[in-house]
C-alpha positions as CSV (number, residue, x, y, z in Angstrom):
1,M,111.3,87.3,104.2
2,V,111.3,90.9,102.8
3,A,111.8,91.1,99.1
4,L,113.9,94.0,97.9
5,L,112.8,96.1,95.0
6,T,115.3,97.0,92.3
7,G,114.2,100.0,90.3
8,D,110.6,99.6,89.3
9,D,110.6,95.9,89.6
10,A,108.7,94.3,92.5
11,A,109.6,90.8,93.8
12,V,106.8,88.4,94.4
13,P,106.0,88.0,98.1
14,N,107.2,84.8,99.7
15,S,103.8,83.4,100.5
16,Q,105.3,80.0,101.5
17,T,107.5,81.7,104.1
18,Q,104.6,83.7,105.4
19,Q,102.4,80.5,105.7
20,I,105.2,78.7,107.6
21,R,105.5,81.6,110.0
22,K,101.8,81.7,110.7
23,T,101.5,77.9,111.0
24,L,104.4,77.7,113.4
25,T,103.2,80.5,115.6
26,A,99.6,79.3,115.7
27,S,100.8,75.9,116.8
28,L,102.8,77.5,119.6
29,L,99.8,79.4,120.9
30,T,97.1,76.8,120.6
31,N,97.4,75.4,124.1
32,N,97.0,78.7,125.9
33,H,93.6,80.4,125.6
34,N,95.0,83.6,127.2
35,I,97.4,84.1,124.4
36,M,96.4,85.5,121.0
37,T,97.5,84.1,117.7
38,I,100.0,86.0,115.6
39,D,97.3,87.2,113.3
40,N,95.2,88.5,116.3
41,L,98.2,90.3,117.7
42,D,98.6,92.0,114.4
43,L,95.0,93.2,114.5
44,K,95.3,94.2,118.1
45,E,98.3,96.4,117.4
46,K,96.6,98.1,114.5
47,E,93.5,98.7,116.7
48,I,95.7,100.3,119.3
49,Y,97.5,102.4,116.8
50,K,94.2,103.8,115.5
51,K,93.1,104.5,119.1
52,V,96.4,106.4,119.8
53,V,95.9,108.6,116.7
54,E,92.3,109.3,117.8
55,L,93.3,110.1,121.4
56,N,95.9,112.7,120.1
57,T,93.1,114.7,118.6
58,R,91.5,115.2,122.0
59,K,92.1,117.8,124.7
60,S,94.0,116.5,127.8
61,T,91.7,115.3,130.6
62,N,91.8,112.7,133.4
63,D,89.8,110.4,131.2
64,L,92.3,110.8,128.4
65,K,95.1,109.8,130.7
66,D,93.2,106.8,131.9
67,E,92.7,105.7,128.3
68,F,96.4,106.0,127.5
69,E,97.2,103.9,130.6
70,K,94.9,101.2,129.2
71,I,96.7,101.4,125.9
72,H,100.1,101.1,127.7
73,E,99.0,98.0,129.5
74,S,97.6,96.5,126.3
75,Y,101.0,97.0,124.7
76,R,102.8,95.5,127.7
77,Q,100.7,92.3,127.3
78,I,101.3,92.1,123.5
79,H,105.1,92.6,124.1
80,R,105.1,89.8,126.7
81,Q,103.4,87.4,124.3
82,Y,106.0,88.2,121.6
83,A,108.8,87.6,124.2
84,E,107.3,84.3,125.3
85,F,107.7,82.8,121.8
86,A,110.7,84.7,120.5
87,S,113.0,81.7,120.9
88,N,110.8,79.6,118.6
89,D,109.4,82.1,116.2
90,I,111.5,84.7,114.4
91,E,108.4,86.8,113.6
92,S,107.7,87.2,117.3
93,L,111.3,88.2,117.9
94,K,111.1,90.8,115.2
95,R,107.9,92.3,116.4
96,G,109.0,92.3,120.0
97,L,112.3,93.9,119.3
98,F,110.7,96.6,117.2
99,I,108.3,97.4,120.1
100,Q,111.3,97.7,122.5
101,W,113.2,100.0,120.1
102,F,110.1,102.1,119.1
103,A,109.2,102.6,122.8
104,M,112.6,104.3,123.3
105,V,112.8,106.5,120.2
106,E,109.2,107.6,119.8
107,P,107.4,109.9,122.2
108,I,105.0,107.9,124.4
109,F,102.0,109.9,123.4
110,L,102.6,108.9,119.7
111,S,103.7,105.3,120.3
112,G,101.3,104.3,123.0
113,I,104.1,102.2,124.5
114,S,105.4,102.8,128.0
115,N,107.1,100.8,130.8
116,L,107.6,97.5,129.1
117,D,108.2,94.5,131.2
118,S,112.0,94.3,131.7
119,E,112.0,90.5,132.0
120,S,110.3,90.3,128.6
121,E,112.8,92.7,127.1
122,I,115.7,90.6,128.3
123,K,114.1,87.4,126.9
124,I,114.1,89.1,123.4
125,I,117.6,90.5,123.8
126,A,118.9,87.1,124.8
127,V,117.4,85.4,121.8
128,L,118.7,88.1,119.5
129,N,122.2,87.8,120.9
130,E,122.2,84.0,120.5
131,L,121.2,84.3,116.8
132,L,124.0,86.9,116.3
133,E,126.6,84.8,118.0
134,N,125.6,81.8,116.0
135,K,125.4,83.8,112.8
136,T,121.9,82.6,112.0
137,L,120.1,85.9,111.8
138,D,118.1,86.2,108.6
139,E,118.6,89.0,106.1
140,E,115.5,90.9,107.0
141,M,116.4,90.9,110.7
142,K,119.9,92.1,109.8
143,F,118.7,95.2,108.0
144,M,116.1,95.9,110.6
145,L,118.8,95.7,113.3
146,T,121.1,97.9,111.3
147,H,118.5,100.5,111.2
148,Y,117.8,100.2,114.9
149,T,121.5,100.7,115.7
150,H,122.0,103.8,113.6
151,S,124.0,106.5,115.5
152,N,120.9,108.6,116.0
153,W,119.5,106.0,118.4
154,D,122.2,103.3,118.9
155,W,122.0,104.0,122.6
156,V,118.8,101.9,122.7
157,L,120.7,98.7,122.2
158,K,124.1,99.8,123.6
159,R,122.4,99.3,126.9
160,F,122.9,95.6,126.2
161,E,126.6,95.6,125.1
162,N,127.3,93.1,127.9
163,Y,125.9,90.7,125.3
164,D,128.8,89.9,123.0
165,G,126.8,89.3,119.8
166,I,125.0,92.6,120.1
167,K,128.2,94.5,121.0
168,K,130.0,93.1,118.0
169,F,127.1,93.9,115.6
170,I,127.0,97.5,116.7
171,E,130.8,97.8,116.3
172,Q,130.7,96.3,112.8
173,R,127.4,97.7,111.4
174,Q,127.4,99.3,108.0
175,D,124.7,101.7,106.5
176,N,124.9,99.9,103.2
177,D,123.4,96.8,104.9
178,I,120.0,98.5,104.6
179,P,118.2,98.1,101.3
180,E,117.2,101.1,99.3
181,R,113.6,100.0,98.9
182,I,111.2,97.6,100.7
183,D,108.3,95.7,99.2
184,S,105.3,96.9,101.2
185,R,103.5,93.6,100.5
186,E,106.0,91.8,102.7
187,M,105.1,94.1,105.6
188,E,101.3,93.3,105.5
189,N,99.7,91.9,108.6
190,R,102.8,92.4,110.8
191,G,101.6,94.7,113.5
192,R,103.1,98.1,114.3
193,M,106.4,96.9,112.9
194,G,104.8,96.3,109.5
195,L,103.2,99.8,109.5
196,Y,106.5,101.4,110.3
197,W,108.4,99.6,107.6
198,K,105.6,100.1,105.0
199,S,106.2,103.8,105.5
200,F,109.5,103.3,103.7
201,S,108.2,101.2,100.8
202,K,107.9,104.0,98.3
203,N,110.9,106.0,99.5
204,I,114.7,105.6,99.3
205,L,115.5,104.4,102.8
206,T,117.9,106.6,104.7
207,T,118.9,106.1,108.3
208,D,118.7,109.8,108.9
209,R,114.9,109.6,108.6
210,K,113.0,110.2,111.8
211,A,111.7,107.1,113.7
212,S,108.1,108.2,113.5
213,S,105.8,106.2,111.2
C-alpha cells in the first residue's frame, strides 16, 4: 500500500487499493450505528491531535486535566473500534497497532493516549501474530513493524513474546527492511498513524529518530 520513493521519483498512489480498503471497512461498520466509518475515525483522530496540541499551550488546571481525560477516553473508544475489525481489515490492524505502540513510546501529554483497553490490545496482537505465522503480512505492515521493534523501543512488543510469530519477527528483524523514503500521499487520511509516517516522507528514515511526530 505504501509506494516507495527512489531518488526524486514518486510512485503513483495505489488508489484502487485505497478504495478496496475503504469499501471493505465501510461494509463492516454499516450495521452498527455506534461505530464510525474508517474515514470518520481518521477525522476524529486528527481532531483529537489538534486538541492535544492546543491543550499543551495552556497552564495546568483541573479543567485541563478533565479535558485530557476526555481525550484519553475518546482514544480508547477509537482503539476498541480498530481492534474489533482488525481480523477483517488490515487498515484497522495497522492503525490499532500504531496506537498501542505510540501510547508506550510517546509521553501521554503529547500523545493523548492512556490506559488502552487490554482486551482490545490482545485482539490486535493475536491478529498480527496470526499474519506473521502464516507469512501473509503485507510489505507496508512489515516495515512498520520493523520500526516498532527497533532496539530503542522493542520492549513494547517484547511483552508479547509468548506469541511465536511476534517473537520470531523480533529475533530476525533487520534495519534494512525499512525503506529510505515514504510517499506521503500514501499516508493521507489514515489517522494519527498517517500523520506520524508522513513526518518521514521528506527525510531519510532512520530508526534512531525519536518517536515523536
